C-alpha positions as CSV (number, residue, x, y, z in Angstrom):
1,X,-44.1,39.3,-35.8
2,X,-44.6,35.6,-35.1
3,X,-48.3,36.3,-34.3
4,X,-49.0,37.4,-37.9
5,X,-47.0,34.5,-39.3
6,X,-49.2,32.4,-37.1
7,X,-52.5,34.5,-38.5
8,X,-51.2,33.4,-41.8
9,X,-50.7,29.7,-40.9
10,X,-54.3,29.4,-39.1
11,X,-55.9,31.5,-42.4
12,X,-54.5,29.7,-45.0
13,X,-55.6,26.3,-43.5
14,X,-58.9,27.2,-42.5
15,X,-59.5,28.5,-46.3
16,X,-58.7,25.5,-47.5
17,X,-60.9,23.2,-44.9
18,X,-64.2,23.7,-45.3
19,X,-65.8,22.6,-42.0
20,X,-66.1,24.1,-38.9
21,X,-64.5,21.2,-36.6
22,X,-61.5,21.5,-34.9
23,X,-58.5,20.2,-37.1
24,X,-55.5,18.8,-36.2
25,X,-52.2,19.7,-38.2
26,X,-48.3,19.1,-37.8
27,X,-46.1,21.6,-38.0
28,X,-42.1,22.2,-38.4
29,X,-40.3,25.3,-37.7
30,X,-38.0,25.1,-40.9
31,X,-36.1,28.4,-39.8
32,X,-36.9,31.9,-38.5
33,X,-39.0,32.7,-41.9
34,X,-40.6,29.4,-43.1
35,X,-42.7,26.9,-41.3
36,X,-43.8,23.6,-42.8
37,X,-47.5,22.7,-42.3
38,X,-48.7,19.2,-42.8
39,X,-52.6,18.4,-43.1
40,X,-54.6,15.4,-42.8
41,X,-56.6,16.5,-46.2
42,X,-55.7,14.2,-49.3
43,X,-53.8,15.8,-51.9
44,X,-55.4,16.7,-55.1
45,X,-52.7,16.1,-57.1
46,X,-50.8,13.2,-56.7
47,X,-50.6,10.5,-53.5
48,X,-50.7,11.6,-50.1
49,X,-51.9,14.5,-48.2
50,X,-51.6,18.2,-48.5
51,X,-48.8,20.3,-47.3
52,X,-47.7,24.0,-47.5
53,X,-44.6,25.6,-46.6
54,X,-45.2,29.3,-45.7
55,X,-43.0,32.4,-45.0
56,X,-43.0,35.3,-43.1
57,X,-43.7,37.4,-46.0
58,X,-47.1,35.4,-46.9
59,X,-45.2,33.6,-49.6
60,X,-46.4,29.7,-50.0
61,X,-45.3,26.9,-51.6
62,X,-47.8,23.8,-51.8
63,X,-47.1,20.4,-51.6
64,X,-48.1,16.8,-50.7
65,X,-46.5,14.8,-48.3
66,X,-46.3,10.9,-47.5
67,X,-45.1,9.1,-44.5
68,X,-41.7,7.1,-45.3
69,X,-40.7,5.0,-42.6
70,X,-39.4,7.5,-39.9
71,X,-39.2,10.0,-42.5
72,X,-41.9,12.8,-44.1
73,X,-41.2,12.6,-47.9
74,X,-42.9,16.2,-49.3
75,X,-43.2,16.3,-52.9
76,X,-43.2,20.3,-53.9
77,X,-45.4,21.4,-56.7
78,X,-42.2,22.7,-58.5
79,X,-40.8,19.3,-58.8
80,X,-38.5,19.3,-55.8
81,X,-38.8,17.1,-52.7
82,X,-37.6,17.1,-49.1
83,X,-37.4,14.7,-46.3
84,X,-37.6,15.5,-42.8
85,X,-37.7,13.2,-39.7
86,X,-40.8,13.0,-38.0
87,X,-40.0,13.8,-34.7
88,X,-39.2,17.6,-36.1
89,X,-43.1,17.8,-36.6
90,X,-45.3,18.8,-33.5
91,X,-49.3,18.4,-33.8
92,X,-51.1,22.0,-33.3
93,X,-55.1,22.0,-33.1
94,X,-56.9,25.0,-34.9
């Protein structure tokens, strides 16, 4: 089940990034059902970079993220925001 979830993450990111080079993202396992992925691609709306929360049932929520000291500030598309310690994220190359 976790392999399918990882394939969803990779597929979504590859779809949104239009080059064949290796891409490094930052990932945080929020809980058993949700991962948050931070990219280095500029956000279309607002400031910062693209982020996505991905659930195991293939639901996604788009966001923009910005660093705020030792915190990652995530502005979700619905208007809510979250802040997480930067140390909760780990790099992944896809």
